N, C-alpha and C positions, 0 to 999 in steps of 0.2 A: 876743139880747143877754143875757137872764136865764140861759140855758143856758151861755153862755160864762163868765159870772161864777161860776156854780156849779162849772163844771169848773176854773176858775182857783183857786177857794177850796179845792177838793179837792186839787189839785196842790200848793198851798202847804202844806196840812196834811200831806200825804204827805212832802213835802220836809223839813218841820220834824221829823217823826217819824224820818225816816231819819238826819238829822243828830244827833238826840238819842240814837239807838240805836247808831250806828256806834262810838263810843268803847268801849262795853261789849264789843263783839265784837272790837275791835282791841287789847284789853289783853293784850299779850304781855310777860311779865316773865322775867328770868333765873331758872333753877331750879338749886339746888345743895344738896348735903348729903352725908350718909354713912349707912352701914348696917352692921349686924353680922348674921351668919347663925347660926342654930342648927344643931346636927348634923342630917344628912339621915336620912330614912327611905327605904330602898331598896324600891321596889315590885316591880321586876323587873330581871333582869340576864341577859344572854346574850353569848356570844362567837362571833364569826364572822370568819374570815380574819384573826385576830390583833387584831381591834378589839373593844372592850367596848362594848356597848349597854346603857345604864342608864336606868331611869325612876325618879325619886325625887321626894320632897317635902321641904320645909323651910320654916321661918319666918324672916323677916328683920325686925329692928327698925330702922326708918328714921327719920332726923332731918333737919331742914333745911326746905326748901320743902314737901316731903311729910313729915309727921310722923305715924307710926302703925306698924301691923304689916301685913306682907305675907305671904301664904301662897303659896309657889311650887310649881308643878307643872312639873318639868323633865325634859327628855330630853337625854341627853348621849352622844356617841360619843367614846370615848378610843382614839386610834390607837397603833400599836406604838411610835412614837417619843416618846410622852408628850404630843403635841399633842392638842387636843380641840376639838370644836365642839358647840354646844348651842342649844336654843331652849326657852323657858318662858313660861308666863303667871303673873302674880302678882295674886292677889285682895287688894287693899289696902283697909284701913279706917283712917281717921284724919282729919287736918285738912290742907287745902290752901288756900292763899290766905286763911287765917283762917276757913275754913268747913268744917264736917264733910263728908266725901266717902267714897263707896265707889267705887273705880276698878279697872280692869283694865289692868295693864301687860303689854305683849308685848315680850319681850327675845330677841335673837339675838346670838350672839357666838362668839368663839374664844379659845383660851388654850393654855397650855403648863404641864404639871405639872413639867417639868424646871427651868423658871425661876419657877414659882409665880405666873404672871400670867394675867389674864383681861381682855379688852376686849370690850365689847358695845355695841349700840345698843338704846335702848328707845323705845317709843311708848306712849301712853296712849290707850285707845280708848273710855273712858267707864265707865259708861253716862251720865254727866252732862256738861254743858258745862264745869263748874268743874273745873279741874285738868288738862284735856287738854293734852298737850304731847309733847315728844320730847327725846332727848339721848343721852349716852354714859355708860358705866359703866366704871370701872377698879377692879380688886380683886385680892385674893389669894383663889383659889378655896376655898370652904368657910369663909372667915373673915369677910370683909367688905371694904368699900372706899368709894369716893366716886362721886357722880353729878353731872353738870351738863348743862344744856340750857335749854329754853324751856318756859314754862307759860302757859296762857291762864286768867286769873283772872276 
């Protein structure tokens, strides 16, 4: 009987803890804002089969849900017709959800230099729990644009 009461007390305590912790993990809020890009620094460039392969870095000044500076390390393939695809990581330092954060964005997208458009998807992979999220980016290549998505605060 005493064992059963102890087990019941432990289960009640675990249940109370789970209920009190759940809202913190479930806090998902909308994310939105804008960014401007600095000129790129080309690290390498080569041409193959009429396509340009470029590795570059640049900084971005980000405002909104994520407010701070991001340093992008980007790989882009520009095709003969002016379309392009790219992937990059962005090391971000700033404020998210009202708290200081250092995060890594992973971004993949496509665009077209003939129409000066870019569309991409981003995800934030940490290294902290604050600010993780995902969403989309629409921009003018090399200039800046907007983002929207979800953030876990």
